[in-house]
C-alpha positions, 0 to 999 in steps of 0.5 A: 499499500502507498500514500496517494495524493488525491485529486485537486479539488480546486479547478481553477483559482482567480485571485481571490476566487476559488472554483471548485470541481464539484461546482463545475461538475454539478453545473456541467450536469445542469447545462447538459441536462437543459440542452437535451430538455430544451430539444425535447421541448421543441419536438413536444411542441412546447415554446422553448422559453417555457422550460428555460423560464422554468428553469430560472426558477427551479435550479436555484429553488432546487439547489437551495431545497437540497442544501436546506435538506441536508443541513436539517438532517445534520442540524447539531452540526450546522448549529455549532458550525453556522459558517459552514452552512454556505459552504456547498463546495465542500459538498452536502447537496441532498438530491431528495431535497433537490427533488422536492424543490424542483417538483414543487416549483414545477407544479406551481409554474405549470398551474400559473402558465396553464400546462400540464406538469406531467408533460413537463416532469416527462420532458425533464426526467432524462435530463434529471436522472443524466444530471444525477449521473454526472454530479456523483462525479463531484462526490468523487473529486471530494472524496465523499459519498463512498462506501465501507472499507474494502481491499485494493484487490477488490477494486482492482477486480472491478477492473477500475483505473488506477486513478479512480482506485487511488482516489478511493484511498482515504486516510489510510484505506480503500472505500467502495466507490459508491458514487460510481455505482450510482452514477453508472446506475443513473447513467443506464436509467438515462437510456432506459428513459429515452427507450420507454418514451418512444413506445406506449407509455402514458403521460406522466409515466416517463417521470414516474419511471424516473422515480422508480429506476432511480429509487431502486438503485439509491436504496441498495447503493445507500446501504453501503455508504458511510456518510448516510443522513440517518432518521434513527441510528439504524434507519437511513432516510434516503433508503425510507424515501426510496421505498416511498417513491416507488410505493407512491410511483407505482400507485400513481401509474395505476390509479391514473390509468384507472381513473382514465387520467393517463389516456394520452401516450408520451409519444403522442402528446403535444402541447395540450393541457 
């Protein structure tokens, strides 16, 4: 075993301004997601500005809610260290908190614009999960969101390149690259969502399929992590929410089909209400 220097978390320094890889990677995921969603907006017959205007509200609100969610579940620490509350470059953006903020913003926006929330959510779903796949690499740069201790041989058996293995060497030990497991799961989910929307899924079911796919992967990956937000000593909040989202999404698919609320397929839908 050797001592490995971690990859520098700083991407660029411009005088007093420090730009961290964490923020660069998160920002890149957002921009790429916006580009893909904007292309799909045009194909669906909505005006491009509808989605761009939504993102002007949804991105800052979801970032704020993601940070607030994380802080609330580590409140004792942040009450003792209030100066760290805004230090998002250190990590600490909870995806579930971001989803809550984004969905709430989208519901309000859709009502004000008299547009179907489900249509907006379906368009956004592939972009969201792709952004999540990319964003996990920000955790990699910060050497966070890793799993329990493993051996170097275990990591080598996964056929990982040395630069990933070495970055998983933290404080004298190697750890599960859970950031990578979730990133690959989300990337595969991106292609799954692109595929299913070409077939007979109903309006709203691309987004609900996203929630199911993401939650299944997150449930299992979360079980390996050492930095989970906890409800109690033995209960991980992300796993609880994953089960709730799976059950809720399946119930909504059944209910909306049974009540005739999802008669139009995603493939057929245009800019109707």
